[in-house]
Each structure stands twice: as structure tokens, then as C-alpha cells.
C-alpha positions in Angstrom: 77.9 -77.5 52.9 81.4 -78.5 51.8 83.6 -75.5 51.0 84.2 -75.1 47.3 81.2 -77.1 45.9 77.4 -77.4 46.3 76.5 -79.8 49.1 73.1 -81.4 48.5 73.3 -82.9 51.9 72.5 -79.5 53.4 68.9 -80.5 53.6 65.8 -78.9 52.3 66.2 -75.8 54.5 69.8 -75.3 53.4 68.8 -75.7 49.8 66.1 -73.1 50.2 68.5 -70.6 51.9 71.1 -71.1 49.2 68.6 -70.7 46.5 67.2 -67.5 48.0 70.6 -66.0 48.6 72.3 -67.0 45.4 69.5 -66.7 42.8 66.8 -64.3 44.1 68.5 -61.8 46.4 69.1 -58.4 44.8 72.1 -57.7 47.0 75.5 -58.9 45.5 76.9 -61.6 47.8 80.2 -63.3 47.7 81.7 -66.4 49.5 85.5 -66.1 49.9 87.9 -68.9 51.0 90.7 -68.5 53.5 92.9 -67.0 50.8 90.1 -64.4 50.3 89.4 -65.7 46.8 85.8 -65.8 45.5 84.4 -69.3 45.7 80.8 -68.4 44.9 78.9 -65.2 44.0 75.1 -64.9 43.7 73.2 -63.9 40.7 73.1 -60.2 41.7 76.9 -60.3 42.0 77.3 -61.9 38.5 75.0 -59.3 37.0 77.1 -56.5 38.6 80.3 -57.8 37.0 79.0 -59.1 33.7 80.3 -57.0 30.8 77.6 -55.1 28.8 75.9 -57.2 26.2 77.0 -60.6 27.6 74.1 -63.1 28.0 73.2 -64.5 31.5 75.1 -67.6 32.4 72.0 -69.8 32.1 71.7 -72.7 34.5 75.4 -72.7 35.5 76.0 -72.7 39.2 76.1 -69.1 40.4 79.4 -67.4 40.6 81.4 -69.9 38.6 82.7 -67.2 36.3 84.0 -65.2 39.3 85.5 -68.1 41.2 89.2 -67.8 42.1 89.3 -64.1 41.8 90.0 -61.7 44.6 87.2 -59.4 45.7 89.5 -56.3 45.3 90.2 -57.3 41.7 86.4 -57.2 41.1 86.3 -53.8 42.7 89.5 -52.2 41.4 88.6 -48.6 42.3 87.2 -49.4 45.7 90.2 -48.6 47.9 92.0 -51.9 47.3 94.4 -51.7 50.2 91.8 -50.8 52.7 89.5 -53.6 51.4 92.3 -56.2 51.7 93.1 -55.1 55.3 89.4 -55.2 56.4 88.9 -58.7 55.0 92.1 -59.9 56.6 91.0 -58.5 60.0 87.6 -60.2 59.8 89.2 -63.6 58.8 91.7 -63.3 61.6 89.5 -62.0 64.5 86.1 -63.3 63.6 84.6 -59.9 64.4 82.0 -58.9 61.9 82.4 -55.6 60.1 79.1 -53.9 59.1 78.6 -50.9 56.8 82.2 -50.6 55.7 82.2 -47.7 53.2 84.6 -47.8 50.3 84.9 -45.1 47.7 85.1 -46.1 44.1 83.9 -45.4 40.6 81.3 -47.1 38.4 82.3 -49.2 35.4 81.9 -47.9 31.9 82.9 -44.6 30.2 81.0 -42.4 32.7 83.0 -43.7 35.6 80.9 -41.8 38.2 82.0 -41.9 41.8 80.1 -44.2 44.0 80.2 -45.5 47.5 80.2 -49.3 48.2 78.9 -50.5 51.6 80.1 -54.0 52.7 78.8 -56.3 55.5 81.5 -58.9 56.3 81.2 -62.1 58.4 83.7 -64.9 59.0 82.5 -68.4 58.1 83.3 -71.4 60.2 81.9 -74.9 60.7 80.4 -76.4 63.8 83.8 -77.5 65.0 85.2 -74.0 64.8 87.3 -74.4 61.6 87.6 -71.2 59.7 86.2 -71.6 56.2 86.4 -68.0 54.8 84.4 -64.8 54.7 80.9 -64.0 53.5 80.5 -60.5 51.9 77.3 -58.6 51.0 77.8 -55.4 49.0 75.3 -52.6 48.5 75.5 -49.3 46.7 75.6 -46.5 49.4 76.2 -43.7 46.9 72.9 -41.8 47.3 72.8 -42.3 51.1 76.4 -41.1 51.3 75.6 -38.0 49.2 72.5 -37.3 51.2 74.6 -37.4 54.4 77.3 -35.3 52.9 74.7 -32.7 51.9 73.3 -32.6 55.4 76.7 -32.4 56.9 77.6 -29.5 54.6 74.3 -27.7 55.6 75.0 -28.3 59.2 78.5 -27.0 58.8 77.2 -23.9 57.1 75.1 -23.1 60.1 78.2 -22.6 62.1 80.6 -21.2 59.6 78.5 -18.8 57.4 77.5 -15.5 59.0 79.9 -15.6 62.0 80.4 -11.8 61.7 78.2 -9.0 60.6 80.5 -8.2 57.7 79.4 -8.6 54.1 82.7 -9.5 52.6 83.6 -11.9 55.3 80.2 -13.7 55.0 80.6 -14.0 51.2 84.0 -15.5 51.6 82.7 -17.9 54.2 80.3 -19.3 51.6 83.1 -19.6 49.0 85.5 -21.3 51.4 82.9 -23.8 52.7 81.9 -25.0 49.3 85.3 -25.5 47.7 86.0 -28.4 47.2 83.1 -29.9 49.0 80.6 -28.9 46.3 82.5 -27.0 43.5 86.0 -26.5 42.2 85.6 -22.7 42.2 83.0 -20.3 43.7 82.6 -16.6 43.0 80.2 -14.3 45.0 79.2 -10.9 43.6 77.1 -8.4 45.5 75.5 -5.1 44.8 77.5 -2.0 45.8 74.5 -0.8 47.8 74.7 -3.9 50.0 78.3 -3.0 50.9 77.2 0.5 51.8 74.3 -0.8 53.9 71.7 0.7 51.6 68.5 -1.0 50.8 68.9 -2.8 47.4 66.1 -2.6 44.8 63.2 -5.0 45.4 62.4 -7.7 42.9 64.6 -8.8 39.9 67.6 -6.8 38.7 67.9 -5.1 35.3 70.6 -6.0 32.8 74.0 -4.5 33.1 73.6 -3.6 36.7 77.1 -3.6 38.1 78.0 -6.0 40.9 81.2 -6.0 43.0 83.2 -9.2 43.5 82.9 -9.9 47.2 84.6 -13.3 47.4 86.3 -16.0 45.3 87.7 -19.4 46.2 89.1 -22.1 44.0 91.2 -25.2 43.9 94.9 -24.6 43.1 95.2 -23.3 39.6 91.7 -21.9 39.5 92.6 -18.3 39.9 93.2 -17.9 36.1 89.6 -18.8 35.5 88.3 -15.8 37.5 87.7 -12.8 35.2 87.5 -10.3 38.1 89.4 -10.0 41.3 87.9 -9.5 44.7 86.9 -5.8 45.0 86.4 -5.2 41.2 83.1 -4.3 39.6 81.6 -6.4 36.8 78.5 -6.4 34.7 77.1 -9.4 32.9 76.1 -9.3 29.3 72.4 -9.4 28.4 70.6 -12.6 27.6 72.9 -15.0 29.5 72.1 -17.4 32.3 73.6 -14.8 34.7 71.2 -12.1 33.8 68.3 -14.6 33.5 69.0 -15.8 37.1 69.0 -12.2 38.4 65.9 -11.4 36.4 63.6 -14.1 37.7 65.6 -14.9 40.9 65.6 -18.6 40.0 68.7 -20.8 40.2 70.2 -22.1 36.9 72.0 -25.4 36.2 74.3 -25.4 33.1 75.5 -29.0 32.7 77.7 -28.7 29.6 79.0 -25.3 28.5 81.4 -27.0 26.1 78.6 -27.8 23.7 76.4 -24.7 24.4 78.6 -21.7 23.4 75.9 -19.4 22.2 75.5 -17.4 25.3 79.3 -17.5 26.0 79.9 -15.9 22.6 78.5 -12.7 24.0 81.2 -12.7 26.7 84.4 -13.7 24.8 86.8 -13.2 27.7 84.7 -15.4 30.0 84.4 -18.0 27.2 88.1 -18.0 26.6 88.9 -18.5 30.3 86.3 -21.2 30.9 87.3 -23.3 27.9 91.0 -22.9 28.6 90.5 -23.9 32.3 88.3 -26.9 31.4 85.1 -25.6 33.1 82.4 -27.9 32.0 79.4 -27.1 34.2 78.2 -24.4 36.5 75.5 -23.4 39.0 74.1 -19.9 39.1 72.2 -19.1 42.3 70.7 -15.6 43.2 71.4 -14.2 46.7 68.0 -12.9 47.8 66.5 -12.3 51.2 63.4 -10.6 52.5 62.1 -9.9 49.0 65.3 -8.1 47.7 68.2 -9.4 45.6 71.6 -8.9 47.1 73.9 -10.6 44.5 74.8 -13.8 42.7 76.8 -16.9 43.6 78.5 -18.9 40.8 79.7 -22.4 41.3 82.1 -23.9 38.8 83.5 -27.4 38.1 86.6 -28.2 36.0 88.7 -30.5 38.2 85.7 -32.8 39.2 84.9 -34.8 36.1 81.1 -35.3 36.7 78.9 -32.3 36.0 76.6 -30.7 38.5 73.1 -32.3 38.8 69.8 -31.2 40.3 70.7 -32.4 43.8 73.8 -30.1 43.6 71.6 -27.3 42.5 69.2 -27.8 45.4 72.1 -27.9 47.9 73.6 -24.7 46.4 70.3 -23.0 46.6 69.9 -23.9 50.3 73.4 -22.6 51.1 72.8 -19.4 49.1 69.5 -18.8 50.9 71.3 -19.1 54.3 74.1 -16.8 53.1 71.7 -14.2 51.7 70.0 -13.9 55.0 73.3 -13.4 56.7 74.3 -10.9 54.1 71.1 -8.9 54.6 71.6 -9.0 58.4 75.1 -7.6 57.8 73.7 -5.0 55.5 71.1 -3.9 58.0 73.7 -3.8 60.7 76.0 -1.7 58.6 73.2 0.6 57.7 72.2 1.1 61.3 75.8 1.5 62.4 76.4 4.1 59.6 73.3 6.1 60.6 74.3 5.9 64.3 77.8 7.0 63.4 76.6 10.0 61.4 74.1 10.9 64.1 76.9 10.7 66.7 79.2 12.9 64.6 76.3 15.3 64.0 75.4 15.4 67.7 78.8 16.1 69.0 80.2 19.7 68.9 82.0 20.0 65.6 84.4 22.4 67.2 84.4 23.4 70.8 84.3 27.2 71.0 86.9 29.1 73.0 85.7 30.1 76.4 87.0 32.7 78.9 86.7 30.3 81.8 88.7 27.4 80.5 91.0 26.2 77.8 89.7 22.9 76.3 91.0 20.0 74.3 89.2 16.8 73.5 89.4 13.5 71.7 86.3 11.8 70.4 86.6 8.4 68.7 83.2 6.8 68.0 84.6 3.6 66.7 82.4 1.4 68.8 78.6 0.8 68.7 77.9 3.0 71.7 76.6 6.5 71.9 78.9 8.4 74.2 79.1 12.2 74.2 80.6 15.3 75.8 79.5 19.0 75.9 81.0 22.4 76.8 78.1 24.7 77.5 78.5 28.5 78.1 76.5 29.7 81.1 75.7 33.1 82.5 78.3 35.2 84.3 81.2 33.7 82.3 80.7 30.3 83.9 80.9 27.1 81.9 79.3 23.7 82.2 81.3 20.5 81.3 79.5 17.3 80.7 80.3 13.8 79.6 77.9 10.8 79.2 78.1 7.2 78.5 75.6 4.7 76.9 77.4 1.4 76.6 74.8 -0.2 74.2 74.7 -0.6 70.4 72.5 0.8 67.8 70.6 3.7 66.4 68.3 4.0 69.4 71.3 4.8 71.7 72.4 7.6 69.4 68.9 9.0 69.2 68.6 8.8 73.0 71.8 10.8 73.3 70.3 13.5 71.1 67.3 13.7 73.3 69.4 13.9 76.5 71.8 16.5 75.1 68.9 18.7 74.1 67.4 18.3 77.5 70.8 19.0 79.1 71.2 22.1 77.1 67.8 23.4 78.1 68.4 22.6 81.8 71.8 24.4 81.6 70.1 27.5 80.2 67.9 27.5 83.4 71.1 27.9 85.4 70.2 24.9 87.7 72.9 23.5 89.9 74.5 20.2 88.8 72.6 18.0 91.2 69.2 19.4 90.1 70.2 19.0 86.5 70.8 15.3 87.0 67.6 14.9 89.0 65.6 16.3 86.1 67.6 14.2 83.5 66.9 11.2 85.7 63.1 11.9 85.6 63.3 12.4 81.8 65.2 9.2 81.2 62.8 7.3 83.5 59.9 8.5 81.3 61.8 7.4 78.2 62.3 4.0 79.8 58.6 3.7 80.6 57.7 4.5 76.9 60.0 1.8 75.5 58.3 -1.4 74.0 58.5 -4.4 76.4 60.9 -6.2 74.1 63.4 -3.4 73.9 66.0 -3.4 76.8 66.7 -0.2 78.7 70.1 1.2 78.0 71.9 2.4 81.1 73.0 6.1 81.0 75.7 7.6 83.1 76.6 11.3 83.2 79.0 13.7 84.9 78.0 17.3 85.0 80.2 20.1 86.4 80.0 23.9 86.5 83.1 26.1 86.8 83.0 29.7 87.9 86.2 31.7 86.8 85.5 34.5 89.2 85.7 32.4 92.3 87.6 29.4 91.0 84.9 27.1 92.4 83.8 24.0 90.5 80.5 22.2 91.4 80.0 18.7 90.1 77.5 15.8 90.4 77.6 12.3 89.0 75.0 9.7 87.9 77.1 6.6 88.1 79.9 8.0 86.1 83.7 7.8 86.8 85.0 10.8 88.7 87.1 13.4 86.9 90.9 13.4 87.2 92.5 16.6 88.4 95.9 17.6 87.3 97.0 20.3 89.8 99.4 23.1 88.8 102.2 21.4 90.7 102.0 18.3 88.4 100.3 16.0 90.9 97.1 14.1 89.9 94.1 13.2 92.1 90.5 12.1 91.5 87.6 14.2 92.6 85.5 12.7 95.4 82.0 13.1 93.9 79.2 11.1 95.3 78.1 8.6 92.6 74.3 8.7 92.4 72.2 6.2 90.4 72.5 5.9 86.7 69.9 7.9 84.9 66.4 6.4 84.8 67.0 3.8 87.5 66.5 3.8 91.2 65.8 6.9 93.3 66.9 10.0 91.4 68.6 11.8 94.3 72.0 13.3 93.6 74.6 15.1 95.7 76.9 17.8 94.4 80.5 18.3 95.5 82.4 21.5 95.4 86.1 21.8 94.4 88.3 24.9 94.8 90.5 24.9 91.7 93.6 27.2 91.4 94.2 28.8 88.0 95.9 26.4 85.7 94.3 23.3 87.1 93.3 20.7 84.4 90.1 18.7 84.8 89.9 15.4 82.8 86.4 14.2 82.1 86.2 10.8 80.3 84.0 7.9 79.5 84.6 4.2 80.4 86.0 3.7 76.9 89.2 5.6 77.8 89.6 3.1 80.7 88.8 0.1 78.4 86.3 -1.3 81.0 83.4 -2.0 78.7 81.0 -0.1 80.9 82.2 -1.3 84.3 83.3 1.0 87.1 86.8 2.3 87.0 89.2 0.4 89.2 92.1 1.9 91.2 94.6 0.4 88.7 92.9 1.9 85.7 92.7 5.3 87.4 96.4 5.1 88.3 97.2 4.5 84.6 95.1 7.4 83.6 96.7 9.6 86.3 100.2 8.7 85.1 99.3 9.4 81.5 97.8 12.7 82.4 100.8 13.8 84.5 103.4 12.7 81.9 102.0 14.6 79.0 103.8 17.6 77.6 103.3 20.3 75.0 100.0 22.0 74.4 96.8 21.0 76.1 95.7 19.1 72.9 99.1 17.3 72.8 98.5 16.2 76.4 95.0 15.1 75.5 96.3 13.1 72.5 99.0 11.5 74.6 96.5 10.3 77.2 94.2 9.0 74.5 97.0 6.9 72.8 98.4 5.7 76.2 95.0 4.5 77.4 93.3 3.4 74.2 96.0 2.9 71.5 93.9 0.4 69.5 90.4 0.1 68.1 88.0 -1.1 70.7 84.3 -2.0 70.8 83.5 1.1 72.8 83.6 4.8 72.0 86.5 6.8 73.4 85.8 10.3 74.9 88.2 12.5 76.7 87.7 16.2 77.6 90.4 18.3 79.2 89.6 21.7 80.6 92.3 23.9 82.1 90.9 26.6 84.4 91.4 30.3 84.3 90.7 33.0 86.9 89.4 36.4 85.9 91.6 39.2 87.2 90.7 42.7 88.3 90.6 43.7 84.6 87.8 41.2 84.0 85.9 40.9 87.3 85.0 43.1 90.2 83.0 42.3 93.3 81.7 44.2 96.3 79.7 43.3 99.4 77.3 46.0 100.5 75.3 46.3 103.7 71.6 46.0 103.5 70.8 49.7 103.5 69.3 51.9 100.9 72.0 54.5 101.4 74.5 52.1 99.9 72.8 52.2 96.5 74.4 55.4 95.5 77.8 54.0 96.5 77.2 50.9 94.4 76.4 53.1 91.3 79.5 55.1 91.8 81.7 52.0 92.1 80.2 50.6 88.9 81.0 53.8 87.0 84.6 54.0 88.3 85.2 50.4 87.4 83.8 50.6 83.9 85.9 53.8 83.3 89.0 51.9 84.4 88.1 49.1 81.9 87.6 51.6 79.1 83.8 51.1 79.0 82.7 54.7 79.7 79.8 54.4 77.2 78.2 51.6 79.4 78.6 53.5 82.7 75.1 55.0 83.0 73.2 52.0 81.8 75.1 49.6 83.9 74.8 51.9 87.0 71.0 52.0 86.4 70.9 48.2 86.2 73.0 47.8 89.3 70.8 50.3 91.1 67.6 48.4 90.2 69.0 45.0 91.2 70.5 46.3 94.4 67.2 48.0 95.4 65.4 44.7 94.9 67.9 43.0 97.3 67.6 45.8 99.9 63.8 45.7 99.7 63.3 41.9 100.0 66.2 40.8 102.2 67.8 41.9 105.5 71.4 40.7 105.0 74.3 42.1 103.0 74.3 41.5 99.3 77.0 41.1 96.8 77.4 43.1 93.5 79.6 41.7 90.7 80.7 43.0 87.3 82.1 40.4 84.8 83.6 41.4 81.5 84.2 38.9 78.6 85.3 39.6 75.1 81.7 40.1 73.9 79.6 40.9 77.0 79.3 42.7 80.3 77.4 41.1 83.1 76.1 42.8 86.2 74.7 40.6 88.9 73.5 40.9 92.5 73.6 37.9 94.9 71.4 37.9 98.0 70.1 35.3 100.5 66.5 35.4 99.3 65.7 32.3 97.3 62.4 33.7 95.8 62.8 34.5 92.1 61.4 37.8 91.0 58.9 37.9 88.1 59.0 40.4 85.3 55.8 42.4 85.1 54.5 45.6 83.5 53.7 48.2 86.2 50.7 50.5 85.7 51.2 54.3 85.6 49.9 54.7 89.1 52.2 52.0 90.6 55.0 53.3 92.7 57.2 50.2 92.1 57.5 47.1 90.0 59.6 48.6 87.2 63.0 47.3 88.2 63.2 44.2 86.1 61.2 45.8 83.3 63.9 48.5 83.1 66.6 45.9 83.3 65.2 43.8 80.5 65.0 46.9 78.3 68.6 47.8 78.8 70.1 44.3 78.4 70.5 41.5 75.9 69.5 38.9 78.4 68.8 38.5 82.0 68.0 35.7 84.4 67.9 34.2 87.9 69.9 31.2 89.2 70.2 29.5 92.5 73.3 30.5 94.5 75.0 28.8 97.5 72.6 30.8 99.7 69.6 32.5 98.1 69.8 33.5 94.4 71.7 35.6 91.8 70.0 38.0 89.5 72.2 38.7 86.4 71.8 41.0 83.4 74.0 40.9 80.3 74.8 43.7 77.9 76.6 43.2 74.6 79.9 45.0 74.3 79.7 45.1 70.5 76.1 45.3 69.6 75.2 44.3 66.0 
């Protein structure tokens, strides 16, 4: 074939190929010379560039009407400079270029955007002389749009729902789809969704208020929005908005300029839409798991072509993904709110004053955990201090804390020593763990439990994998108690060992959780303990001032873990509050014990309790003399509201209250004691047991 004319010498095969390519092929094809001008174009190419209404060229050689023109002149909107460069590269290097995508617009008044795909090959003869370029053009618009839709959906999977926050999720949808799909996007959600409450199932009624959760628009599109983010709106009845929320079906409005009937019911919206040039919109309900959450509105004013059905399908897919993320965020907020309320309800709203210690605390349940602390009054003016840690999220953790705190309170009322309290809590937690469903993970629980006696100044503590308390001594130095760390509750062998501390008056104990150390549930390191010690020692002012100073020094910012800090400054009961005697194991000493009790109560101004307390002391001492052979101790302890008489002996057997018959010579001691007191009990002592009886100083 000679360049520039038909060459009949190409032979029958050549003629057949030329006929197939230039008369029958549906793909537009062009032959360009070395100047990149069109020499020939096939019938499909002629039909593409023939003005509307012009007759076919008949039997004229194909492409004659296009000969001599540049290909970029035939495709004026198809990125002219890029097309010229690509053709020049193919002509120069001989490297074919396949699937070159060029963006352009269709001819005619609609001028819709389209994508042109070009396959380019250099032409040369058998001797290697360059003859030009062959170009085949296909319309890749639909393929490109399909790929773009898939790319947008794929991008949505990674950008929508990155957090469990309703407002952030709504904004992620708006930001993703502007300008990829729309010129402006508004997302409205029900107020109940923001609060984590369950929205109504099924369609929504008219005039139900929604709150603007997100809005995104091209520059200049802010004036189109009627409501700002955070404002509440209600749509007028009998509009596409309310119809969409009523049947939960998406709506496509292709030309609002010529359909003003429904806009007349919303004059402000109509004014803004028409002034801003909005010509089409998509309305897509946000619904998941059978409930409606809100509405997404997609607008176009800058993009000339209106939305179509494919755009509606894409918006519906994006809205469905967003709605599921919104519902997940709603459920998370609901569970977190319930857990927070449960946490706040479970903690002591105000720690009552106690004669044994002055206390101050800080409790910041900002994270998803369920940490707690307790100050529990015990018999004989003693006090129990407890702090626990569950570094796991959710309502189940808060509920588990409630169960453990109830159990801890009950075990404390039994006057068990700290190591036994933790052993029983361990068994209870292990039972909880065994009852959990297989898919629910076990939440590790650590706990520190300490008992302080203001008469002796002795503190006994045990730990289940919890950081040791810090001790601020009266001289200003700080150390950390050496308490054997047993296994966390519910795991391993539940054996614990208690440690005893002798605390001078004015010593401050600091009990805390891992949140105050910002360790996210890990063991406290020496460096973190050093920081805590420095913060504790440098505090000034009241005990609460010192507690706040430590809190802000250790955890000044919001964290993902609860912050618990309990400070307890010890007191010692002086001779006006406590008296103790050690008596030999002899019945003759009972009278001396009664006399000592009366004299002491008289000195305290409690003459009216002298006889009853002497009788109680006599009965308890008689029991010690009868069932032991070693000396026993008698103590009187006075608080603001009660008077406690207790006897400590080396017999660990607990006596039982029984009703003696008229003919019995004994067995009435505890019965008489119970009748004279408000409460009584038995607790283990360092050796043996202590029997105590409490009388009210100001009976109701």
C-alpha cells in the first residue's frame, strides 16, 4: 500500500483487510502520516464525526472528508496537548501505546463527559521507513465510570467508619463523595442516634426533627445549605425528603428547575437551590438493622450533567455502608453511656468521714474500663481500703465490678483478713469466668485490699496482681509497700499472702490503679513509681489538694483508661478514744476487768454505759478464761457514734449464739451480749480470735 492512496497491488488479502477495517469495523480507525495528519479514516470514524443530518458519503473512499486534519482537531475536548504528545512519542520511538485514556465531552448540546480509549501503533514499510501512525478509538466512558464507582466503594471501606463517632462517620461520607459524586452532601441524623438511643423501627413520621451531622461542598456551596452542622431541621410534608423517610427508598430528582411544586412548600430551600443553581439531587435514607438513622442528600450545581440511576445506586451503596457504621457508633455510645452511668452509680458518691483515716480521692472514668475504689468501715473502728482494675471495655466490665464490689462488701462484713478476702474473691471470679460464653473473653481483674487498725497503727494488705501502694511517711519521704503480688482474680492458683505495715500517725497511703501510671494495664515500672513518689511528696495544701496535684501530674490529659487515686492519712486513737488491758487467764481477774471498764467509761463521760459494758466485758472475758489457758486482751474503743468492747484470746474457735434452757448452768454469755448491743461478731486475730460487741452512743 502506498501512503496517501489506495494501492490495488496489495493483493486479495490486503484488499480484504482494508475492506474489513475501513468499511465494516465498528471501531473508529485512523491512519496518520508522519505529520500526524489524517490520511484515511474508516466508515465508523466518518460516522462519528459526521454532523447530524448529513447523508453518508456514498461510495467515496473512506476518510476522504477527514483527510489532512489533525486527530486532536477532530477530538477538540480530548486533552489536546496530551494527545499530541502521545502521538509524537509513538511516531518517534515506535513503542505502541494501548488503552490511552483521554477525557473529553460528547458533541451536541448535551456535551456529556466521556472517556476515549486509544490504541496507537507506528506504521513502517518492510525497509523500516516510518510511514505514520495507526489509531483505533473506542468509547471507554462506561468502563471508566464503573471503575470509578468501584474505586469509590473501595475507598469508602477504608475511610468511612474509622471511629465509633456518629458525627465523624457522617462527615467522612460527606468528605468522600465531594466532588467524586456530588457537588454538595448533607447528612442529617436523629437526635436519638447521637445519644446512643434506639431509634424507632420502620419509616419515620412527618416533621420528625433531624440534626445536621455533616455537610461538605465545593467552594461557594455553603450558601446553599439551609442548616449548619449541629442545627435541628424538619422537612415539610409531601416532599421527596419525607417520602424517602416514609418508605425508606432512595429518590432521584433529575430536574428541580422544572418541578417546583414540592419546593413551593419549602420557600427558603427553593430560594437557595435556585439561586445556587442546584439542578438535581439524590435522597438516600440511612437505615441499618431495620431502623432508620437519618438521611443523606447529594446535590449538583457545578457539575452540568444531572444525577442518573447509576449515581443513585452508588449513593445507596455508600449510604448503606455509612448507616451500618453509624449504628455501630450508636450502639457503642449506648453501651459506653450505660457503663459510665453504672460506674458512677457503683462508686461511692461521697466517701464518709472515718475515725481511722482522713481520705481524699479522684475518680475519672473517662476510659472504657471499669475500675473502682472503696472505703469500708469495719468493726472496732478499723477501716478497709480497696482499689480494683479491669482494663477492658464495655458494659460487662462495669457489671462485673458491681458483682465484685458487692462480694467485697459482704466479705468485709465477715471481718476476714485481706488474704482470705482475696482468696474468696478469686474463687468467685473463677466461677464467673467459667459461666462466660465461649466467645466472650475473660477480663483480668486486679485488686488491692488493705485493713488499717487505728488502735495499733497496724495495716495489713494483700494484692492480686495490683501495683503496691505508695507510702508518704510523716517525714516527707516516700516508699512503696512490699506486698507479695498474688495472681489476678480468677486465674491461676488463688493463694495470697498478706503483709503487715506499722504506720505512724499522719502516714499517707496512696492506692491507685494502672491508669494513674498510664501503663494501659501493664505492671508499674520503677520509673513510673518514681514519678508517682515525687508527685506525692511535692504536694501541698489539704489532703484533697495533694490528691488533685498527683492526679494532674500523673494523668493531665484524657486517656483511654480510667484514673483512680485514693489517699488515706492515718490516725491513732489516743487514751480518750481507746483503752487496752492484758489480763492473766484467771477467773479472779474478771472483777478487776469490770472495775477497769467502769473507771474508763467514767473518765470518758459515759457513766450511763458503765453497767452494761461491764456486764458485756465480764461475759466475754469469762468465755476467754473458760476456753483458753493463756492471757487475754480486753479493749474499749470509742467513736463518735459507738462504743466497742472486745476480747482477744488465742483460741481460734468461734463461739455460737444459742438459747440456754432454764436448767442450764451456762451458755447465756453471747445471748446476754446480743441483747445489750447493737451488733456483735467474731473475727480472726493475729493469734486466735477477737469477739467484739458494739453499743450505740446515741440510740435512736
